[in-house]
C-alpha positions in Angstrom: 0.0 0.0 0.0 1.6 3.3 -1.2 0.1 6.3 0.5 2.6 8.8 -1.0 1.4 11.3 -3.6 3.2 11.2 -7.0 4.9 14.3 -8.4 2.0 14.7 -10.8 -0.5 14.7 -7.9 1.6 17.2 -5.9 1.6 19.5 -8.9 -2.2 19.0 -9.2 -2.4 20.1 -5.5 -0.4 23.2 -6.2 -2.5 24.2 -9.2 -5.7 23.8 -7.1 -4.2 25.7 -4.2 -3.3 28.7 -6.4 -6.7 28.7 -8.1 -8.6 28.6 -4.8 -6.5 31.3 -3.4 -7.3 33.5 -6.4 -11.0 32.8 -6.6 -12.2 32.3 -3.0 -13.7 35.6 -1.7 -11.8 36.8 1.3 -14.9 37.7 3.3 -16.2 34.1 2.9 -12.9 32.5 4.0 -12.8 34.8 7.0 -16.2 33.7 8.1 -15.3 30.0 7.7 -12.0 30.3 9.6 -13.7 32.0 12.5 -16.9 30.1 12.7 -19.1 33.0 11.6 -22.6 32.5 10.1 -22.6 31.8 6.4 -25.6 33.3 4.5 -27.4 31.7 1.6 -25.7 34.3 -0.6 -22.3 33.3 0.7 -22.8 29.6 0.0 -24.4 30.3 -3.4 -21.6 32.7 -4.4 -19.0 30.0 -3.9 -21.1 27.4 -5.6 -21.5 29.6 -8.7 -17.7 30.2 -8.8 -17.1 26.5 -8.7 -19.9 25.9 -11.2 -18.5 28.4 -13.7 -15.2 26.5 -13.6 -17.0 23.1 -13.9 -15.9 22.0 -10.5 -19.0 22.1 -8.4 -19.6 18.5 -9.5 -15.9 17.8 -9.0 -16.6 14.1 -8.4 -18.7 13.7 -11.6 -17.4 11.7 -14.6 -16.6 13.7 -17.7 -19.6 12.2 -19.6 -21.9 14.2 -17.4 -19.9 17.5 -17.5 -17.5 16.8 -14.6 -13.7 17.1 -14.7 -13.3 13.3 -14.6 -10.8 13.4 -11.8 -9.7 10.2 -10.1 -10.2 9.6 -6.3 -6.9 11.1 -5.3 -7.4 14.2 -7.3 -10.9 14.6 -5.7 -9.4 14.2 -2.3 -6.7 16.8 -2.9 -9.2 19.3 -4.3 -11.5 18.9 -1.2 -8.5 19.2 1.1 -7.2 22.4 -0.5 -10.6 24.0 -0.5 -11.2 23.1 3.2 -7.8 24.4 4.3 -8.2 27.6 2.4 -11.5 28.3 4.2 -14.0 27.5 1.5 -17.5 26.7 2.6 -18.5 23.1 2.3 -20.4 22.4 -0.9 -24.1 22.1 0.0 -24.2 18.4 -0.9 -27.9 17.7 -1.7 -27.6 18.6 -5.4 -24.0 17.8 -6.6 -23.1 15.1 -4.1 -26.3 13.3 -3.4 -29.1 13.5 -6.0 -26.9 14.0 -9.0 -25.3 10.6 -8.8 -28.7 9.0 -8.4 -29.9 10.8 -11.5 -26.8 9.7 -13.4 -27.1 6.1 -12.3 -30.8 5.5 -12.4 -32.5 8.5 -14.2 -33.3 8.5 -17.8 -31.7 10.6 -20.5 -34.4 13.3 -20.3 -34.0 13.6 -16.6 -30.2 13.9 -16.9 -30.5 16.6 -19.5 -33.1 18.5 -17.5 -31.7 18.4 -14.0 -27.9 18.0 -14.1 -27.0 21.3 -15.8 -28.7 23.4 -13.1 -27.0 21.3 -10.4 -23.6 21.6 -12.0 -23.8 25.4 -12.4 -24.9 25.9 -8.8 -28.0 27.8 -9.9 -30.6 25.3 -8.6 -30.7 24.6 -4.9 -31.8 21.1 -3.9 -33.1 19.8 -0.6 -33.4 16.3 0.8 -36.8 14.8 1.7 -36.0 11.6 3.6 -36.7 11.8 7.4 -40.3 12.1 8.8 -41.6 12.2 12.3 -41.0 8.6 13.4 -39.0 7.7 10.3 -35.4 8.7 10.7 -32.9 5.9 10.9 -35.8 3.6 10.0 -36.4 5.1 6.6 -38.4 2.0 5.5 -41.3 3.3 7.6 -41.8 6.5 5.6 -45.5 7.4 5.3 -45.5 10.4 2.9 -47.8 9.1 0.2 -47.7 9.5 -3.6 -50.8 8.2 -5.5 -50.6 7.7 -9.2 -53.3 9.6 -11.0 -52.9 9.4 -14.8 -49.8 11.3 -15.8 -49.0 12.6 -12.3 -48.6 11.7 -8.7 -50.6 13.3 -5.9 -48.3 13.7 -2.9 -49.5 14.1 0.7 -47.5 14.0 3.9 -44.6 15.5 5.8 -40.9 15.6 5.9 -38.8 16.9 8.8 -35.2 17.9 9.6 -34.9 19.2 6.0 -31.6 21.0 6.2 -31.7 24.4 4.6 -35.0 23.5 3.1 -36.1 27.2 3.3 -33.7 27.8 0.4 -34.7 24.9 -1.8 -35.9 25.1 -5.4 -36.3 21.3 -5.7 -36.5 18.4 -3.3 -35.9 14.7 -3.8 -38.2 12.6 -1.7 -38.8 9.1 -0.6 -42.5 8.5 -1.0 -44.8 5.6 -0.2 -46.4 4.2 -3.4 -47.4 0.8 -2.2 -48.2 -1.0 1.1 -47.8 -4.5 -0.3 -45.0 -6.8 0.7 -42.0 -5.6 2.8 -42.0 -1.8 3.7 -38.8 -1.3 1.6 -40.5 -2.6 -1.5 -43.2 0.1 -1.6 -41.0 3.2 -1.7 -40.3 5.4 -4.7 -37.9 8.2 -5.5 -39.6 11.4 -6.6 -38.3 14.8 -7.7 -40.6 17.7 -6.6 -40.6 21.4 -7.5 -40.8 23.2 -4.1 -42.7 26.0 -5.7 -45.5 23.7 -6.5 -48.9 24.6 -5.0 -49.4 22.7 -1.7 -45.8 22.7 -0.6 -45.3 24.5 2.7 -41.9 25.0 4.5 -42.0 25.6 8.2 -38.7 26.5 9.9 -37.7 24.7 13.1 -36.0 27.2 15.5 -32.9 25.8 17.1 -30.9 26.7 20.2 -28.7 29.2 18.3 -31.8 31.0 17.1 -31.3 29.9 13.5 -33.5 27.6 11.4 -31.0 25.3 9.8 -33.7 22.6 9.6 -37.3 22.7 8.5 -40.6 20.8 8.2 -41.9 20.4 4.7 -45.6 19.7 4.2 -47.2 18.3 1.0 -50.9 18.9 0.7 -52.3 17.4 -2.6 -49.1 18.4 -4.4 -49.3 17.4 -8.1 -46.0 16.0 -9.4 -45.6 14.9 -13.1 -45.0 11.2 -13.4 -41.9 12.0 -15.5 -40.2 13.1 -12.2 -40.1 9.6 -10.9 -36.5 8.4 -10.9 -36.1 4.8 -12.1 -38.9 2.4 -11.4 -41.9 2.8 -9.1 -41.4 0.9 -5.8 -37.6 0.6 -6.4 -36.7 3.8 -4.4 -35.2 1.9 -1.5 -32.3 0.8 -3.8 -31.7 4.3 -5.0 -31.9 5.6 -1.4 -29.2 3.2 -0.2 -27.0 4.3 -3.1 -27.5 7.9 -2.2 -26.8 7.3 1.5 -23.4 5.9 0.7 -22.4 9.2 -0.8 -23.9 11.1 2.2 -22.1 9.0 4.8 -18.8 9.5 3.1 -19.4 13.2 2.9 -20.3 13.4 6.6 -16.8 12.1 7.5 -15.2 15.3 6.0 -11.6 14.6 7.2 -10.5 17.8 5.5 -12.7 20.1 7.6 -11.6 18.2 10.7 -8.0 19.1 9.9 -8.9 22.7 9.5 -10.9 22.8 12.7 -8.2 21.1 14.6 -5.9 24.1 13.8 -8.7 26.4 14.9 -8.9 24.5 18.2 -5.2 25.0 18.8 -5.5 28.8 18.1 -8.4 29.1 20.6 -6.5 27.1 23.2 -3.5 29.3 22.9 -5.5 32.5 22.9 -7.4 31.4 26.0 -4.3 30.3 27.9 -5.2 26.6 28.2 -2.5 25.5 25.8 -0.1 25.4 28.7 -2.3 23.0 30.6 -0.7 19.6 29.9 -3.9 17.7 30.5 -5.9 19.8 28.0 -3.1 19.6 25.5 -3.2 15.8 25.9 -6.8 15.9 24.8 -5.9 17.9 21.7 -3.1 15.4 20.9 -5.6 12.5 21.2 -8.0 14.2 18.9 -5.2 14.8 16.4 -4.3 11.1 16.5 -7.9 10.3 15.6 -7.9 12.8 12.8 -4.7 11.3 11.3 -6.1 7.8 11.7 -9.3 8.9 9.8 -7.1 10.4 7.1 -5.1 7.2 6.8 -8.4 5.3 6.4 -9.4 7.6 3.6 -6.0 7.4 1.9 -6.0 3.6 2.2 -9.2 3.6 0.1 -7.7 6.0 -2.4 -4.5 3.9 -2.7 -6.6 0.8 -3.4 -8.6 2.6 -6.0 -5.6 4.1 -7.6 -4.0 0.6 -7.9 -7.1 -0.9 -9.3 -7.8 -3.1 -6.3 -11.3 -3.4 -4.9 -11.4 -1.5 -1.7 -13.6 -2.3 1.3 -16.9 -0.4 1.4 -16.2 1.7 4.5 -18.8 4.5 4.2 -20.3 3.5 7.5 -16.9 3.4 9.3 -16.0 6.9 7.9 -19.4 8.2 9.0 -19.0 6.9 12.6 -15.4 8.1 13.1 -15.9 11.4 11.3 -19.0 12.4 13.2 -17.4 11.5 16.6 -14.4 13.7 15.7 -16.6 16.6 14.8 -18.4 16.3 18.1 -15.1 16.1 20.0 -13.4 19.2 18.5 -16.5 21.3 19.1 -16.5 20.1 22.7 -12.9 21.0 23.2 -13.3 24.4 21.6 -16.2 25.1 24.0 -14.1 23.9 27.0 -11.1 26.0 26.0 -13.2 29.1 25.8 -15.0 28.5 29.1 -17.7 31.2 29.8 -16.9 33.0 26.6 -18.2 30.1 24.6 -21.8 31.1 25.7 -22.6 34.5 24.3 -24.8 34.5 21.2 -25.7 38.0 20.2 -26.5 38.1 16.5 -26.5 41.8 16.1 -23.1 42.1 17.6 -21.6 39.2 15.5 -23.1 40.7 12.3 -21.4 44.0 13.1 -18.0 42.3 13.4 -18.0 41.7 17.2 -16.8 38.1 16.7 -13.5 38.5 14.9 -9.8 38.8 15.5 -9.8 41.7 17.8 -9.8 40.9 21.6 -12.0 42.6 24.1 -11.3 43.1 27.8 -11.5 39.7 29.6 -11.8 37.4 26.6 -11.3 36.6 22.9 -14.0 37.4 20.4 -13.3 34.4 18.3 -14.7 32.1 21.0 -18.4 32.8 20.4 -20.7 31.1 19.6 -18.9 27.9 20.3 -21.5 26.5 22.7 -24.2 26.6 19.9 -21.8 24.9 17.5 -21.3 22.2 20.2 -25.0 21.6 20.5 -25.5 21.7 16.7 -22.9 19.0 16.2 -24.8 16.5 18.4 -26.8 15.8 15.2 -23.8 14.3 13.3 -24.0 10.9 15.0 -27.7 10.7 14.1 -28.3 12.0 10.6 -27.2 9.9 7.6 -28.1 6.8 9.6 -27.4 6.8 13.3 -24.0 5.5 14.5 -25.7 2.7 16.4 -27.3 1.5 13.1 -24.0 2.0 11.2 -22.1 -0.2 13.8 -24.7 -3.0 13.2 -24.2 -2.7 9.4 -20.4 -2.7 9.7 -20.6 -5.8 12.0 -22.8 -7.6 9.6 -20.6 -6.8 6.7 -17.3 -7.8 8.3 -18.4 -10.6 10.6 -21.4 -12.0 8.7 
């Protein structure tokens, strides 16, 4: 197993680094490096920049308009973007639904939907979870009844991340009650501007509405928006979740946030505490181990060997690391992790300049800590993932 990068790959990294440095808006990278709120406009602005270059779908094959990069090149691109302070690409379009459309959609659907995703102009949302149907997605109840050339959709989705910005939503819907629950699910693409679609924000601890409820009241959806075959949606859903779980791991963001943790610890004077520094070192070991796991897969793919499907493992370890670094940041800041004054932060209160008695870069670390509790639940809870990994490896 060779984990070293070739000279060509190192040159690719340098080219990406220079391009990102030249194209990434400074105000956006400042927000990312200091944990400031990113607006829809911030996220969309970076998506459009990537889209114009043809790199928003950087993992796409060239036949669908992507750069056709191999796994190592994709990893290096993601790492350089993360370290430079680029926002995470909102995954629902380019990372999640696009591969489903490529693999299971028909030519008309590919020609209709993929260009808007690739350019960053169309914002997609995910309609999977429902009240009572989270990790157990086979129990979804949102119903789609076939009526001639369309489906009539009724029901509810919840925890829809950034759903308030969505133009389109891909949904798991119940089209049959016969047989096993998994066999009656279909994969439907729905225009969120359709009559009968209602988005209701869910207010979180930090005062934001990152997640939403989405209601469907007799929403008419053209049958041509059905991806693949009716009642085969469970297959497509599992395919999509593999992409989501790998994306959740996000080792590159962990490396960036580890450096931020060190800066906070030094600014707050806890860096000299050997016990606290030990905790940072233990976290760094976990981050390096996660990166080695990713590079192992890349090495296997580069050599043409079949690699172990470790999406579940990546999701488990990546989510635990994210929770740990937000916890250590909050502990390092102490009481200064608590303030959450939106007006002050929007005016630049949270930045590089210290104020008497504390460091401004610490807030709102407590809200970030609470927000990251979700990572071990969404995309398939870690408990379920451990069962899947055990069954795969042990039989």
